[in-house]
N, CA, C and O of each residue as an XYZ file, in Angstrom:
668
protein
N       0.851     -1.178      0.000
C       0.000      0.000      0.000
C       0.893      1.237      0.000
O       1.784      1.359      0.840
N       0.657      2.157     -0.943
C       1.468      3.383     -0.960
C       1.235      4.199      0.312
O       0.154      4.183      0.901
N       2.263      4.894      0.701
C       2.158      5.784      1.854
C       1.956      7.205      1.345
O       2.479      7.585      0.298
N       1.193      7.978      2.099
C       0.941      9.365      1.738
C       2.262     10.133      1.864
O       2.898     10.140      2.919
N       2.649     10.769      0.777
C       3.931     11.463      0.767
C       3.784     12.916      0.334
O       4.758     13.545     -0.081
N       2.589     13.439      0.428
C       2.318     14.808      0.003
C       2.542     15.749      1.161
O       1.905     15.613      2.205
N       3.435     16.697      0.991
C       3.684     17.692      2.028
C       2.553     18.721      2.003
O       2.148     19.185      0.937
N       2.061     19.065      3.161
C       1.030     20.093      3.283
C       1.766     21.423      3.323
O       2.303     21.812      4.360
N       1.792     22.120      2.193
C       2.595     23.335      2.111
C       1.935     24.538      2.745
O       2.615     25.437      3.240
N       0.608     24.560      2.735
C      -0.079     25.719      3.286
C      -1.525     25.344      3.571
O      -2.170     24.671      2.766
N      -2.021     25.773      4.696
C      -3.436     25.627      5.000
C      -4.062     27.001      4.832
O      -3.832     27.909      5.630
N      -4.847     27.133      3.790
C      -5.515     28.403      3.510
C      -6.949     28.093      3.126
O      -7.321     26.924      3.025
N      -7.761     29.117      2.910
C      -9.174     28.848      2.624
C      -9.427     28.588      1.144
O     -10.581     28.532      0.720
N      -8.374     28.428      0.353
C      -8.491     28.111     -1.071
C      -7.106     27.674     -1.516
O      -6.280     27.305     -0.681
N      -6.839     27.709     -2.808
C      -5.456     27.553     -3.227
C      -4.950     28.928     -3.637
O      -5.711     29.781     -4.094
N      -3.649     29.121     -3.462
C      -3.070     30.434     -3.703
C      -1.946     30.348     -4.711
O      -1.145     29.414     -4.678
N      -1.884     31.317     -5.606
C      -0.777     31.422     -6.536
C       0.472     31.725     -5.719
O       0.505     32.684     -4.947
N       1.476     30.917     -5.893
C       2.696     31.015     -5.094
C       3.419     32.346     -5.279
O       4.039     32.847     -4.341
N       3.346     32.916     -6.466
C       4.062     34.162     -6.752
C       3.224     35.398     -6.421
O       3.684     36.299     -5.720
N       1.997     35.431     -6.929
C       1.171     36.636     -6.745
C       0.442     36.672     -5.408
O       0.083     37.747     -4.926
N       0.220     35.506     -4.806
C      -0.542     35.438     -3.565
C      -2.048     35.470     -3.770
O      -2.806     35.433     -2.801
N      -2.495     35.540     -5.038
C      -3.930     35.551     -5.336
C      -4.560     34.219     -4.934
O      -3.970     33.158     -5.137
N      -5.764     34.285     -4.362
C      -6.517     33.092     -3.959
C      -7.574     32.764     -4.994
O      -8.120     33.649     -5.653
N      -7.852     31.476     -5.125
C      -8.842     31.023     -6.101
C      -9.783     30.013     -5.455
O      -9.343     29.062     -4.808
N     -11.072     30.228     -5.637
C     -12.081     29.289     -5.138
C     -11.929     27.974     -5.898
O     -11.653     27.965     -7.098
N     -12.112     26.873     -5.187
C     -11.927     25.548     -5.777
C     -13.173     24.694     -5.632
O     -14.058     24.975     -4.824
N     -13.216     23.650     -6.433
C     -14.233     22.613     -6.324
C     -13.532     21.269     -6.338
O     -12.506     21.101     -6.997
N     -14.086     20.317     -5.612
C     -13.594     18.949     -5.644
C     -14.701     18.128     -6.290
O     -15.833     18.090     -5.808
N     -14.349     17.472     -7.395
C     -15.323     16.774     -8.231
C     -14.838     15.352     -8.454
O     -13.642     15.121     -8.627
N     -15.756     14.405     -8.452
C     -15.369     13.028     -8.718
C     -14.788     12.914    -10.126
O     -15.373     13.406    -11.090
N     -13.643     12.267    -10.230
C     -12.972     12.077    -11.513
C     -13.651     10.934    -12.257
O     -13.931      9.882    -11.682
N     -13.908     11.150    -13.519
C     -14.488     10.089    -14.360
C     -13.351      9.275    -14.951
O     -12.291      9.817    -15.265
N     -13.565      7.989    -15.103
C     -12.517      7.110    -15.618
C     -12.027      7.559    -16.999
O     -10.863      7.356    -17.342
N     -12.917      8.167    -17.789
C     -12.522      8.647    -19.118
C     -11.494      9.771    -19.028
O     -10.725      9.984    -19.965
N     -11.475     10.483    -17.914
C     -10.552     11.606    -17.749
C      -9.111     11.157    -17.495
O      -8.183     11.959    -17.602
N      -8.924      9.883    -17.162
C      -7.581      9.388    -16.890
C      -6.665      9.511    -18.098
O      -5.464      9.735    -17.951
N      -7.225      9.367    -19.284
C      -6.417      9.440    -20.508
C      -5.748     10.795    -20.664
O      -4.674     10.895    -21.258
N      -6.373     11.834    -20.137
C      -5.835     13.190    -20.274
C      -4.698     13.472    -19.281
O      -3.982     14.464    -19.426
N      -4.531     12.609    -18.281
C      -3.458     12.834    -17.309
C      -2.109     12.610    -17.983
O      -1.905     11.616    -18.679
N      -1.220     13.522    -17.770
C       0.120     13.422    -18.340
C       0.934     12.393    -17.563
O       0.613     12.061    -16.422
N       1.977     11.900    -18.192
C       2.828     10.892    -17.551
C       3.618     11.443    -16.373
O       4.222     10.677    -15.623
N       3.621     12.744    -16.201
C       4.390     13.351    -15.114
C       3.785     13.073    -13.732
O       4.449     13.302    -12.721
N       2.559     12.592    -13.668
C       1.973     12.234    -12.377
C       2.771     11.063    -11.806
O       3.196     10.175    -12.545
N       2.971     11.066    -10.499
C       3.816     10.046     -9.863
C       3.108      8.714     -9.657
O       3.745      7.660     -9.671
N       1.809      8.756     -9.469
C       1.072      7.529     -9.169
C       0.249      7.069    -10.364
O      -0.110      7.856    -11.239
N      -0.036      5.787    -10.373
C      -0.875      5.201    -11.413
C      -2.324      5.283    -10.928
O      -2.787      4.438    -10.162
N      -3.017      6.307    -11.384
C      -4.379      6.544    -10.928
C      -5.363      5.542    -11.501
O      -6.470      5.410    -10.980
N      -4.991      4.834    -12.558
C      -5.830      3.752    -13.091
C      -6.038      2.672    -12.033
O      -7.120      2.092    -11.935
N      -5.001      2.406    -11.245
C      -5.097      1.377    -10.204
C      -6.163      1.727     -9.179
O      -6.876      0.850     -8.689
N      -6.269      3.008     -8.856
C      -7.248      3.411     -7.855
C      -8.670      3.074     -8.309
O      -9.504      2.658     -7.504
N      -8.934      3.256     -9.590
C     -10.240      2.866    -10.139
C     -10.403      1.351    -10.098
O     -11.472      0.848     -9.751
N      -9.346      0.625    -10.451
C      -9.432     -0.835    -10.482
C      -9.646     -1.421     -9.089
O     -10.218     -2.502     -8.956
N      -9.190     -0.717     -8.048
C      -9.411     -1.153     -6.663
C     -10.809     -0.802     -6.166
O     -11.213     -1.231     -5.085
N     -11.551     -0.018     -6.957
C     -12.897      0.381     -6.557
C     -12.923      1.611     -5.671
O     -13.948      1.903     -5.056
N     -11.818      2.340     -5.593
C     -11.760      3.550     -4.776
C     -12.390      4.720     -5.518
O     -12.452      4.731     -6.747
N     -12.854      5.698     -4.759
C     -13.364      6.940     -5.341
C     -12.181      7.863     -5.567
O     -11.350      8.048     -4.677
N     -12.104      8.439     -6.754
C     -11.030      9.373     -7.082
C     -11.657     10.734     -7.368
O     -12.627     10.843     -8.117
N     -11.082     11.767     -6.757
C     -11.586     13.129     -6.894
C     -10.488     14.035     -7.432
O      -9.299     13.813     -7.204
N     -10.921     15.054     -8.149
C      -9.987     16.053     -8.669
C     -10.302     17.399     -8.036
O     -11.460     17.740     -7.793
N      -9.248     18.148     -7.778
C      -9.372     19.518     -7.290
C      -9.158     20.434     -8.489
O      -8.162     20.322     -9.204
N     -10.110     21.340     -8.695
C     -10.015     22.286     -9.808
C     -10.313     23.691     -9.296
O     -10.997     23.866     -8.288
N      -9.797     24.676     -9.998
C     -10.171     26.056     -9.736
C     -11.530     26.268    -10.383
O     -11.738     25.900    -11.539
N     -12.444     26.854     -9.645
C     -13.831     27.009    -10.100
C     -13.924     27.666    -11.478
O     -14.766     27.279    -12.289
N     -13.076     28.644    -11.750
C     -13.144     29.350    -13.033
C     -12.338     28.662    -14.136
O     -12.356     29.112    -15.282
N     -11.634     27.581    -13.806
C     -10.856     26.828    -14.797
C     -10.965     25.335    -14.508
O      -9.958     24.694    -14.206
N     -12.173     24.769    -14.595
C     -12.379     23.380    -14.186
C     -11.714     22.338    -15.084
O     -11.677     21.156    -14.741
N     -11.194     22.768    -16.222
C     -10.556     21.817    -17.126
C      -9.123     21.469    -16.705
O      -8.538     20.521    -17.230
N      -8.556     22.231    -15.763
C      -7.185     21.993    -15.315
C      -7.209     21.371    -13.923
O      -7.671     21.990    -12.965
N      -6.713     20.155    -13.821
C      -6.678     19.452    -12.536
C      -5.496     19.966    -11.725
O      -4.365     20.005    -12.209
N      -5.773     20.361    -10.478
C      -4.742     20.880     -9.587
C      -4.207     19.804     -8.638
O      -3.100     19.926     -8.113
N      -4.995     18.760     -8.424
C      -4.581     17.670     -7.546
C      -5.597     16.553     -7.590
O      -6.731     16.747     -8.026
N      -5.184     15.377     -7.133
C      -6.055     14.197     -7.115
C      -6.033     13.554     -5.729
O      -5.045     13.637     -5.000
N      -7.145     12.913     -5.389
C      -7.309     12.236     -4.103
C      -8.074     10.952     -4.323
O      -9.093     10.940     -5.015
N      -7.587      9.862     -3.734
C      -8.298      8.589     -3.742
C      -8.681      8.256     -2.311
O      -7.838      8.265     -1.413
N      -9.965      7.960     -2.103
C     -10.446      7.598     -0.766
C     -11.292      6.334     -0.846
O     -11.820      5.978     -1.899
N     -11.403      5.673      0.290
C     -12.321      4.539      0.399
C     -13.064      4.641      1.728
O     -12.535      5.130      2.726
N     -14.288      4.171      1.708
C     -15.176      4.211      2.868
C     -14.989      2.922      3.657
O     -15.251      1.834      3.143
N     -14.542      3.036      4.893
C     -14.287      1.867      5.734
C     -15.416      1.589      6.725
O     -15.263      0.762      7.623
N     -16.539      2.271      6.568
C     -17.699      1.992      7.410
C     -17.767      2.815      8.683
O     -18.856      3.053      9.205
N     -16.611      3.259      9.197
C     -16.611      4.127     10.370
C     -15.595      5.260     10.234
O     -15.456      6.091     11.131
N     -14.896      5.286      9.119
C     -13.948      6.356      8.798
C     -13.671      6.341      7.297
O     -14.017      5.392      6.594
N     -13.046      7.402      6.831
C     -12.601      7.471      5.440
C     -11.101      7.215      5.431
O     -10.363      7.758      6.253
N     -10.659      6.384      4.493
C      -9.234      6.108      4.350
C      -8.724      6.829      3.105
O      -9.269      6.663      2.014
N      -7.672      7.630      3.280
C      -7.028      8.290      2.137
C      -5.976      7.336      1.584
O      -4.957      7.073      2.222
N      -6.241      6.825      0.387
C      -5.317      5.889     -0.245
C      -4.143      6.620     -0.877
O      -2.988      6.240     -0.682
N      -4.440      7.660     -1.626
C      -3.421      8.452     -2.310
C      -3.860      9.901     -2.376
O      -5.051     10.208     -2.424
N      -2.885     10.777     -2.377
C      -3.122     12.192     -2.594
C      -1.920     12.713     -3.370
O      -0.778     12.384     -3.050
N      -2.177     13.521     -4.383
C      -1.081     14.021     -5.207
C      -1.434     15.380     -5.800
O      -2.519     15.583     -6.343
N      -0.494     16.290     -5.678
C      -0.628     17.568     -6.378
C      -0.267     17.345     -7.838
O       0.558     16.490     -8.160
N      -0.884     18.114     -8.712
C      -0.560     18.031    -10.136
C       0.915     18.355    -10.338
O       1.505     19.086     -9.542
N       1.509     17.821    -11.390
C       2.932     18.088    -11.631
C       3.289     19.579    -11.630
O       4.386     19.947    -11.210
N       2.384     20.433    -12.092
C       2.678     21.871    -12.100
C       2.552     22.511    -10.718
O       2.838     23.698    -10.556
N       2.126     21.729     -9.722
C       2.007     22.222     -8.342
C       2.960     21.493     -7.402
O       2.711     21.389     -6.201
N       4.046     20.995     -7.964
C       4.987     20.198     -7.180
C       6.391     20.792     -7.285
O       6.810     21.240     -8.352
N       7.093     20.788     -6.190
C       8.486     21.230     -6.195
C       8.642     22.743     -6.123
O       7.691     23.474     -5.845
N       9.852     23.186     -6.379
C      10.188     24.610     -6.243
C       9.479     25.493     -7.255
O       9.281     26.680     -6.998
N       9.093     24.946     -8.395
C       8.453     25.769     -9.434
C       6.932     25.641     -9.441
O       6.285     26.031    -10.414
N       6.355     25.100     -8.370
C       4.900     24.927     -8.335
C       4.178     26.261     -8.494
O       4.675     27.319     -8.109
N       2.989     26.164     -9.077
C       2.186     27.363     -9.316
C       1.316     27.684     -8.107
O       1.259     28.833     -7.669
N       0.635     26.665     -7.562
C      -0.313     26.889     -6.467
C       0.105     26.166     -5.194
O       0.647     25.062     -5.235
N      -0.162     26.816     -4.061
C       0.005     26.222     -2.743
C      -1.378     25.939     -2.169
O      -2.361     26.578     -2.544
N      -1.442     24.978     -1.260
C      -2.704     24.675     -0.593
C      -3.476     23.530     -1.205
O      -4.577     23.219     -0.749
N      -2.929     22.891     -2.230
C      -3.641     21.805     -2.919
C      -3.880     20.629     -1.973
O      -5.015     20.177     -1.818
N      -2.818     20.136     -1.344
C      -2.959     18.960     -0.477
C      -3.872     19.249      0.712
O      -4.706     18.414      1.062
N      -3.728     20.404      1.331
C      -4.594     20.757      2.460
C      -6.049     20.786      2.059
O      -6.919     20.348      2.812
N      -6.315     21.302      0.873
C      -7.669     21.360      0.343
C      -8.241     19.949      0.177
O      -9.399     19.704      0.514
N      -7.441     19.034     -0.336
C      -7.907     17.663     -0.561
C      -8.095     16.897      0.749
O      -9.036     16.113      0.871
N      -7.226     17.111      1.717
C      -7.403     16.472      3.032
C      -8.682     16.993      3.681
O      -9.442     16.217      4.260
N      -8.923     18.288      3.590
C     -10.153     18.862      4.149
C     -11.381     18.246      3.484
O     -12.391     18.003      4.145
N     -11.296     17.994      2.177
C     -12.412     17.351      1.477
C     -12.652     15.946      2.027
O     -13.798     15.559      2.252
N     -11.579     15.179      2.248
C     -11.731     13.829      2.814
C     -12.402     13.906      4.184
O     -13.257     13.081      4.507
N     -12.014     14.901      4.993
C     -12.650     15.110      6.302
C     -14.129     15.446      6.139
O     -14.960     14.973      6.914
N     -14.464     16.259      5.134
C     -15.856     16.629      4.877
C     -16.684     15.404      4.494
O     -17.812     15.245      4.961
N     -16.126     14.540      3.646
C     -16.821     13.305      3.261
C     -17.076     12.459      4.502
O     -18.178     11.942      4.691
N     -16.060     12.318      5.347
C     -16.197     11.546      6.584
C     -17.283     12.139      7.484
O     -18.102     11.411      8.046
N     -17.278     13.444      7.611
C     -18.279     14.103      8.447
C     -19.686     13.903      7.876
O     -20.622     13.602      8.616
N     -19.829     14.069      6.569
C     -21.136     13.899      5.918
C     -21.675     12.483      6.074
O     -22.890     12.288      6.106
N     -20.795     11.497      6.171
C     -21.211     10.106      6.322
C     -21.481      9.732      7.783
O     -21.855      8.598      8.082
N     -21.288     10.694      8.686
C     -21.540     10.429     10.098
C     -20.354      9.839     10.831
O     -20.523      9.261     11.905
N     -19.140      9.972     10.274
C     -17.936      9.418     10.889
C     -17.153     10.461     11.688
O     -16.016     10.208     12.086
N     -17.741     11.609     11.921
C     -17.100     12.630     12.737
C     -15.915     13.316     12.083
O     -15.131     13.976     12.765
N     -15.770     13.171     10.772
C     -14.650     13.798     10.075
C     -13.365     12.989     10.132
O     -12.336     13.429      9.620
N     -13.408     11.822     10.742
C     -12.193     11.020     10.948
C     -11.679     10.465      9.621
O     -12.407      9.842      8.849
N     -10.382     10.723      9.392
C      -9.686     10.272      8.193
C      -8.412      9.558      8.631
O      -7.687     10.034      9.504
N      -8.153      8.409      8.012
C      -6.984      7.597      8.323
C      -6.111      7.516      7.075
O      -6.620      7.526      5.955
N      -4.791      7.434      7.271
C      -3.871      7.297      6.147
C      -2.551      6.704      6.615
O      -2.231      6.730      7.803
N      -1.793      6.172      5.668
C      -0.442      5.676      5.917
C       0.517      6.782      5.506
O       0.472      7.253      4.370
N       1.384      7.199      6.423
C       2.320      8.289      6.151
C       3.730      7.760      5.920
O       4.156      6.788      6.543
N       4.442      8.418      5.015
C       5.874      8.133      4.892
C       6.529      8.570      6.197
O       6.174      9.605      6.761
N       7.476      7.785      6.668
C       8.122      8.030      7.960
C       8.638      9.456      8.083
O       8.454     10.086      9.124
N       9.274      9.972      7.055
C       9.876     11.300      7.152
C       8.847     12.426      7.255
O       9.209     13.560      7.569
N       7.563     12.129      6.994
C       6.524     13.162      7.050
C       5.612     13.062      8.275
O       4.699     13.872      8.432
N       5.847     12.090      9.127
C       4.984     11.893     10.297
C       4.930     13.152     11.166
O       3.843     13.605     11.524
N       6.065     13.711     11.503
C       6.080     14.914     12.344
C       5.404     16.084     11.636
O       4.719     16.890     12.267
N       5.600     16.171     10.329
C       4.954     17.231      9.548
C       3.428     17.119      9.650
O       2.748     18.127      9.846
N       2.888     15.910      9.519
C       1.437     15.723      9.598
C       0.920     15.976     11.017
O      -0.201     16.452     11.195
N       1.727     15.662     12.013
C       1.330     15.970     13.390
C       1.167     17.479     13.559
O       0.214     17.943     14.185
N       2.099     18.235     12.997
C       2.066     19.689     13.139
C       0.996     20.348     12.266
O       0.233     21.182     12.755
N       0.930     19.987     10.986
C       0.034     20.698     10.068
C      -1.414     20.236     10.151
O      -2.330     21.050     10.033
N      -1.631     18.939     10.353
C      -2.996     18.391     10.363
C      -3.463     18.021     11.766
O      -4.621     17.653     11.962
N      -2.564     18.117     12.739
C      -2.833     17.621     14.089
C      -3.181     16.137     14.056
O      -3.979     15.653     14.858
N      -2.564     15.424     13.111
C      -2.796     13.981     12.986
C      -2.131     13.250     14.154
O      -1.127     13.703     14.705
N      -2.716     12.116     14.511
C      -2.213     11.301     15.608
C      -1.825      9.928     15.091
O      -2.313      9.477     14.055
N      -0.949      9.279     15.820
C      -0.461      7.954     15.433
C      -1.452      6.866     15.845
O      -2.089      6.941     16.896
N      -1.562      5.856     14.985
C      -2.302      4.635     15.333
C      -1.287      3.505     15.484
O      -1.246      2.819     16.505
N      -0.465      3.325     14.442
C       0.625      2.349     14.460
C       1.872      3.051     13.932
O       1.916      4.281     13.888
N       2.871      2.294     13.536
C       4.152      2.890     13.150
C       4.048      3.929     12.035
O       4.751      4.939     12.083
N       3.208      3.717     11.051
C       3.042      4.687      9.967
C       1.594      5.101      9.751
O       1.318      6.009      8.967
N       0.695      4.462     10.420
C      -0.716      4.785     10.241
C      -1.097      5.927     11.163
O      -0.808      5.913     12.360
N      -1.760      6.926     10.569
C      -2.157      8.113     11.307
C      -3.634      8.389     11.073
O      -4.252      7.836     10.164
N      -4.191      9.264     11.921
C      -5.571      9.684     11.709
C      -5.758     11.132     12.107
O      -5.064     11.663     12.975
N      -6.716     11.750     11.446
C      -7.155     13.094     11.802
C      -8.457     12.900     12.558
O      -9.426     12.369     12.015
N      -8.476     13.332     13.814
C      -9.644     13.165     14.670
C     -10.661     14.287     14.422
O     -10.418     15.190     13.621
N     -11.781     14.221     15.106
C     -12.910     15.120     14.848
C     -12.567     16.605     14.977
O     -12.871     17.381     14.071
N     -11.944     17.016     16.080
C     -11.693     18.460     16.256
C     -10.802     19.040     15.162
O     -11.173     20.051     14.566
N      -9.638     18.445     14.868
C      -8.838     19.006     13.775
C      -9.529     18.872     12.415
O      -9.350     19.721     11.542
N     -10.315     17.811     12.234
C     -11.061     17.652     10.974
C     -12.056     18.787     10.803
O     -12.185     19.345      9.713
N     -12.760     19.130     11.874
C     -13.732     20.223     11.793
C     -13.056     21.566     11.530
O     -13.619     22.424     10.849
N     -11.848     21.747     12.070
C     -11.096     22.975     11.771
C     -10.737     23.041     10.285
O     -10.843     24.100      9.666
N     -10.315     21.920      9.721
C      -9.995     21.882      8.287
C     -11.237     22.137      7.444
O     -11.200     22.912      6.488
N     -12.324     21.488      7.800
C     -13.586     21.671      7.064
C     -14.002     23.136      7.113
O     -14.379     23.718      6.096
N     -13.929     23.721      8.294
C     -14.316     25.108      8.449
C     -13.426     26.041      7.625
O     -13.909     26.994      7.013
N     -12.144     25.761      7.619
C     -11.199     26.602      6.877
C     -11.465     26.555      5.377
O     -11.396     27.590      4.715
N     -11.759     25.408      4.835
C     -11.891     25.248      3.391
C     -13.318     25.362      2.861
O     -13.527     25.790      1.726
N     -14.299     24.979      3.679
C     -15.651     24.860      3.128
C     -16.689     25.791      3.729
O     -17.791     25.902      3.191
N     -16.375     26.453      4.811
C     -17.351     27.360      5.430
C     -16.880     28.800      5.294
O     -16.712     29.510      6.286
N     -16.670     29.217      4.061
C     -16.138     30.554      3.769
C     -17.218     31.592      3.879
O     -16.960     32.777      3.668
């Protein structure tokens, strides 16, 4: 199982242009399997696998430019929590030359919102890369379950939901 390796660069109420600081309203929309063909090879993960596993895959887009995917998220419903299988910023939002900040935070907040809407209290579980565990503790207030498994509990989940979705 892949471990979540997306650094949360910024928690803001939208995504922000890294250079200008301009904020843009976003939408998270379920990705259709037909849209996979348009993904460039620069994406790090094989998103086709997520569909083959039966996971829900969502795309983050800027409301005024929905044709450009800013990030992807794969989640599965575990009956009492949401599990984040994969999260990835688009290639143009990765590294030193990224265009937008806040992509990963936006997608984690969406996973928390799905969990809350399903009556799971916003609880989201994920496997973290070892080197990012402390980062997730600080940015998401995530807690440890096992050596690499972490979760976002109700209070921090509600803070994320409020930051991103209750504007």
